[in-house]
C-alpha positions in Angstrom: 6.8 -44.2 36.0 9.7 -44.9 33.8 12.5 -42.5 32.8 10.8 -41.6 29.5 7.6 -40.8 31.2 9.4 -38.8 33.9 11.2 -36.6 31.3 7.9 -36.1 29.4 6.3 -35.0 32.6 9.1 -32.6 33.4 9.0 -31.2 29.9 5.3 -30.4 30.3 5.7 -28.3 33.5 5.3 -24.6 33.5 7.4 -22.3 35.7 6.8 -18.6 36.2 10.0 -16.6 36.9 10.0 -13.6 39.2 11.2 -10.3 37.8 13.4 -9.7 40.9 15.4 -12.7 39.9 16.8 -10.9 37.0 18.0 -7.8 38.9 20.6 -7.2 41.5 19.9 -9.2 44.6 20.4 -8.6 48.3 19.2 -8.9 51.8 18.1 -6.5 54.4 21.8 -5.7 54.9 22.6 -4.6 51.4 22.5 -5.1 47.7 24.7 -7.5 45.8 25.5 -5.8 42.5 26.0 -8.2 39.6 27.4 -7.4 36.1 24.7 -7.8 33.5 21.8 -7.6 36.0 18.6 -6.1 34.5 18.2 -2.4 35.2 14.7 -1.9 33.9 11.4 -3.7 33.5 12.2 -4.1 29.8 15.6 -5.8 30.6 13.9 -8.1 33.1 11.4 -9.1 30.4 14.3 -9.6 27.9 16.0 -11.9 30.4 12.9 -13.8 31.2 12.3 -14.3 27.4 15.8 -15.6 27.1 15.3 -18.1 29.9 12.0 -19.2 28.2 13.8 -19.6 24.9 16.4 -21.8 26.5 14.1 -23.9 28.7 10.7 -23.8 26.9 8.9 -24.0 30.3 8.9 -20.4 31.6 6.3 -18.5 29.5 5.5 -15.9 32.1 7.2 -13.3 34.3 5.8 -12.3 37.7 6.0 -8.6 38.4 6.4 -6.9 41.7 4.8 -3.5 42.4 6.1 -0.8 43.0 9.5 -2.2 41.8 8.1 -2.9 38.3 5.5 -0.2 38.0 4.8 1.4 34.6 2.7 4.2 33.2 1.9 2.1 30.1 0.8 -1.5 30.8 -0.4 -2.1 27.3 3.1 -1.3 26.0 4.6 -3.6 28.6 2.3 -6.4 27.8 3.0 -6.0 24.1 6.7 -5.9 24.8 6.5 -9.2 26.6 4.3 -10.8 24.0 6.7 -9.7 21.2 9.4 -11.7 23.0 7.3 -14.8 23.4 6.2 -14.5 27.1 3.4 -13.0 29.1 2.9 -11.1 32.3 2.1 -13.5 35.1 1.3 -12.9 38.7 1.3 -9.4 40.1 2.9 -9.2 43.5 2.3 -6.3 45.9 5.4 -5.2 47.8 4.1 -4.4 51.3 7.1 -5.6 53.2 10.2 -3.5 52.3 9.4 0.0 53.4 10.1 1.0 57.0 6.4 1.8 57.6 5.7 -2.0 57.3 8.0 -2.9 60.1 5.0 -4.0 62.2 2.9 -5.4 59.4 0.8 -4.1 56.6 -2.9 -5.0 56.7 -2.6 -5.7 60.4 -0.5 -2.7 61.3 -1.7 -0.6 64.3 -1.5 2.6 62.3 -4.6 3.1 60.0 -2.4 5.2 57.6 -0.1 2.2 57.0 -3.0 -0.2 56.6 -4.4 2.2 54.0 -1.1 2.4 52.2 -1.1 -1.4 52.0 -4.7 -1.4 50.7 -3.8 1.2 48.1 -0.8 -0.9 46.9 -3.1 -3.9 46.5 -5.7 -1.8 44.6 -2.9 -0.6 42.3 -1.9 -4.2 41.7 -5.5 -5.2 40.8 -5.4 -2.4 38.2 -2.1 -3.7 36.9 -3.5 -7.2 36.7 -6.5 -6.0 34.8 -4.4 -4.0 32.4 -2.0 -6.8 31.7 -4.4 -9.7 31.6 -2.9 -11.3 34.6 -5.2 -13.7 36.5 -3.1 -13.9 39.7 -2.4 -11.5 42.5 0.0 -12.8 45.2 -0.6 -11.8 48.8 2.7 -11.8 50.7 
């Protein structure tokens, strides 16, 4: 492969960016507040659209539920489309809350397992409402 072929190959790739990448970041020890970080789902979509405008290879934003949950997924999908991107993978968050300390689907407490199932069922609804074809299982 020569340099021209390599760059053509790189230009043809598609990268989906995660919504959490546009917000404040952190670790289990705390949050790192950043000026200009997205504060809402719409701002995350705006930022993702700007990245796509600059790179041309990021046409989708992955959402994380419940962080990015909405009551109007049709409006969210239209908002993204109006900015030239689409909703990508839907990612259930079954790791952050204290109840998941010992797992989610494999947790010894049936109530915690049911909570994880309910979160995934919600994500399936979100995927259907947004036209997403991917559900990530963490």
